[in-house]
N, C-alpha and C positions, 0 to 999 in steps of 0.2 A: 844370399839375394830371396826377395819376396817374389814371388810366384804372380804373374798373369790372370789366377783365379780369384775371383771374387763372389761370393755368396749373399744371395739376399738376404735383407736382415727380417727377422720373424716379425713378420704383423699378423698384432691379435683380434685387430678389430676382423678383417677379412675369413683371420681363424672362426673368429663368432657365429661370424655370416655361416659360413661352412657347413659348421657343425648344426645349427638351426637349420640347414638348410636339409642334411638328413635324418633331421628328428620327423619333417615333416612326412620328405617322401618318400622317406624309409619305415612301412608299417611296424616293417620288424615279425618277429615269432607273435601268433597267437596268446594267449593268458586262456589255458589248456585244467580247465577245470572238469574234464571228463570222469566216469568213471570215481569220481568224489564220496560216489551213498549221499547229496546235500539232496536234502529233506527241505529244505525250505532256501530262501534266497541268505538270511543272513547267517547262514552255515558256512558260506562263501566266506566268511570272512576272519573264518576260525582253519582256514583249508590252504596252502600253498600250493601257488599254478607245478603242474607235471612240470620236469623239464623237457626241454626238447635238442635237435640236434644246434640251432642259435638261441645262444643266452638270452633272457629275457633282458630290459633295459629299465631302469626304475629311475625314477627321477628324484631330488633332493630329500622331498620330503613321502621316500618310501613306494610313494605310486607307480606302476604299472605304466609305460611307454607302446601304447601297439595300437589297430585300430581292428583289433576283431575277439572275440571269445570264446571259448568251449566249453558250454555246461549242458553235452547232448550227453546221453545212459545212466542221469543219478532219477532221483524218485521227486521229483517236483511238481506236484500238484494246482500250482497257484505258482503267480508273481510276486507275490505283494511284498511289500519293501525292493523290488527290485532297482529304482532307477538310484536309491540310495544309494545302496549297496556299491552297482556298478561306480557313481561319485567315490566312493571311499575307496576303490581297486584303481578306477585308473586314471591317470593324467586327466585325458582331455577326450571325456566321453563324446562332445560333440563329431569326434574324426572316428566313430562306431562304426565301419562296413559289413562287416559279419557279425551275427549272432548267431549262433549253431544251439539249438534247443533239441534236437533230434530226441528222441527215444528214452521220454518224461513219461509223465502221467499227465499232460495237461488237458483240459478237456474244453475249453476256449482261448480264442488268440486276445490276448488281452490289449487293452486301447493304450497300455505302457509302451509295447512295442513301437510307436508310434509317433516317439518323440525324438525320436534318434536321426536328426538332420542328412546326413552321410549314408542311412541303411543301403545298403544296394542284397545282402545275399543276407537270407532268413532260413533254417532251417528248424522245420516244423514235424518232420516225417515221424511216423514210428512213434503216437501218441492217441489221445482219446476223446477228438474233436469231431462230433457226431450232428453238425448243424450250421450248409455248405451256407448260412447266410453271416456265420462269423468272417469270415474272407472280406464281408464288407470293410471291416475295419479296419485295413490296406488300403483302401482306397486310397489316402489322402497322403500314407508312404510313396513320394512320385520319384523318389528316385533308387524303389526299389526295382533291383534287374534280377534278381534270382529267388523262388521260393521253392521250399519243395513239400507237400502236404499228402506224401502218398503212403499209406499204413496207417493211416485216421482211419476210423470209422465212415467219412465224407465219402470216402475216396468209391465207396461201390453205390455213390446217392446217382440218379440218371443228369447228364451230363456235367458232369464233375469239371472238366478237364476246362470244356467251354465257358461255363458257367466262370471260374479262377479266371479264365485268361478276360472276358468280357467286362470283370469289373477290375483289371488291373493291369490296361492298358501296358505300362511300361515295362511288363516283362518280359526279358527277351530267352531266359530260360525257366521251364517247368519241370517238377521233378525230373532236373536232372537230364533230362531233355530240349535242345531247343524251342523255341517255337519259332513256327512258319511261318507265310505270309498264307498261306492252307487255314494253317490253325486260325487266325485270326480274322480269316474270313466269315469261317464254321461257327465263330464266337459274335463276329455279328451278329449272319441269321439266327442263333442263338437267342438272342439277347432279343433281338426286334420277337421272334414268337413266345416265347418266356416269361425273359426280365422282365419289358418294358409294361407290357401287359398286364404281370401283376400288380406294379408297382402306378399303373392305373385304373385297374380296380381299387387296388385299397386308398387309391384318392376320392375313384368317386364313392367308395365305402366312407371316405372320412365327411363328404361334402352330406352324405345322403344321414348321419347322423347329427349335421352341424343343422339340417334343411327341419329336422324332424325337432331335435332341442329349441329352433325357433318358434318352434310350430307349435310346441307345448307352451311357450316363454306366453305368444299369443294365443293363446289359448285360456291360458292359464288367464290374462288380465284382461281379455271378455268379461268373463266369470265373474270380475271382480270390479267389472264396470256394473255388468247386470246388478249382480247380488248388493250396490249401490244404489241401483236406482228402485227395486223393492224395497227400498227399506226409504226410501225421498218416499216413494208412492205410502207406507207405513204410515210415515208420521204426518205427511199430508191428510191422510183419511182421518187420521186420530185426532187431528186441528179440527179438521170440520165436524166431527160429532161432537165436540165440547159444547155445550148452551153457553149465550152470551149468556 
């Protein structure tokens, strides 16, 4: 006698849809290349990521399915070939949202860090960044929500926190500390007092240089015209002196 139980048929189409949903919404564990003595980005291609509690997923072509990468506690001095290496290691670099480059020896914030449209967390603490103006390069990363820069030489510069917050209005956390309304107010006041006047001064200097160049150009043209007139007068005088 048949039982009254009926089991639904397996729907492969729905199963594939579920798999795609999981892949997109589950970022998975980070690709962890920390403490690997990585001296340059190409060294990453020779390393296997550290195993974690959760197993890293890989695509059919062997690339890592993750939205975050840890490169902290290495010996990187620059980010040459960064994009190329990321494209070879990760399945979809456009989904990369967290990059940890803390405790390396980076002296600048390289523009290559601005090409990832989903980047929201960037750790750069414990490096060798010595110019606050380096932060300006991150102004185009509108998705950035969390940034760390403490432990760099710039940390000791006057107005360090206010400067960074004035340049990066999308930050919700800076140096592992939440950005408050008071922080934003202070940053805006600081920007009006220091950042804007400095930029205005640079524009004034540029305008003065352009005026000077224009003035020099006019002087040169005037001198050339005067020389031509003198030459014409000499020719006329010489012609008059010739007897008929």
